[in-house]
Each structure stands twice: as C-alpha cells, then as structure tokens.
C-alpha positions in Angstrom: 0.4 15.8 4.6 -2.4 13.6 5.4 -4.9 15.6 3.1 -3.0 15.6 0.5 -3.4 11.9 0.3 0.6 11.0 -0.6 3.1 8.7 1.4 4.5 9.7 4.4 7.4 8.6 6.8 7.0 8.5 10.1 10.3 8.3 12.4 8.9 7.3 16.5 10.8 6.6 19.1 7.9 5.4 21.2 5.6 2.6 20.5 2.4 4.5 21.9 3.7 7.8 20.0 0.6 9.6 18.9 1.8 9.8 15.1 2.1 6.0 14.9 -1.5 5.7 16.0 -2.9 7.6 13.0 -0.6 6.4 10.5 -1.9 2.9 11.2 -5.2 3.8 9.8 -3.3 5.7 6.7 -2.9 3.7 3.7 0.2 5.7 2.3 1.8 5.9 5.9 4.3 3.9 7.7 5.9 4.3 11.1 9.3 3.1 11.6 12.1 3.6 14.1 15.8 2.0 14.6 14.6 -1.3 15.0 12.8 -1.5 11.6 14.1 -3.4 9.0 15.5 -1.5 6.3 14.3 -3.9 4.2 10.3 -3.1 5.1 11.2 0.5 4.7 13.1 0.0 1.3 9.2 -2.2 0.4 7.1 0.9 1.6 9.1 3.0 -1.0 9.0 1.2 -3.7 5.6 0.1 -3.5 4.2 3.6 -2.7 6.7 5.8 -5.3 4.4 8.3 -7.0 1.2 6.8 -5.3 -1.5 9.1 -4.1 -5.3 8.3 -2.3 -8.1 10.8 -3.0 -9.4 13.3 -1.3 -12.8 11.7 -1.0 -10.8 8.3 0.7 -8.6 11.1 3.1 -12.3 12.8 4.0 -13.2 9.6 4.7 -10.6 8.2 7.0 -9.4 11.9 8.6 -12.6 13.9 7.8 -10.8 16.5 10.3 -7.7 16.5 8.2 -8.8 18.1 4.9 -8.7 21.9 4.3 -12.4 22.2 4.0 -12.8 21.2 7.9 -9.8 23.8 8.5 -11.2 26.3 7.2 -15.0 26.0 8.6 -13.2 25.3 12.0 -11.5 29.1 11.6 -14.7 30.7 10.5 -16.4 29.7 13.4 -14.0 30.6 15.7 -14.2 34.0 14.2 -17.6 33.8 14.2 -17.7 33.5 17.6 -19.5 30.3 17.2 -16.7 27.6 18.9 
C-alpha cells in the first residue's frame, strides 16, 4: 500500500512492531494501539483525507516498496541471478 502513496493506519500491540518502525518514516502513516488517544486518530484522518505522496517520494523513502523493484526482483529470480 505504501507504493500507492496513500495514508496508512497501522494497528499494533507491541511497541517494537516492525510495521510501526516502517511507518515512522512514512509521512502519511500512523501506528496506533488501544492506548492511542482517539483525538490523535481523528486528527490524522482529517489532516490526511484525500492526500497522496508522489511516486518519487515513495521511491526515495522506500526504494524496495515500489512495483519496479518487485518486477526487477522477480526477473532476477527467474533468470537465476538472485
């Protein structure tokens, strides 16, 4: 979903959740748990409604999260070069 540049809400239970660590770098991401104030979630939703970051921004932050990378990796695997 990151490759689309859209807002992401991650529900986590552990503070060292891997997805939480990833979304900490993502401008349109938030990780919440049962202790997160409802106001924080509401604010995120209101501020990020209909927002999207560009493909170039996503590529800069997460070069391995874009479709180009996945296609290239599949090709390398099929060619036996991986």
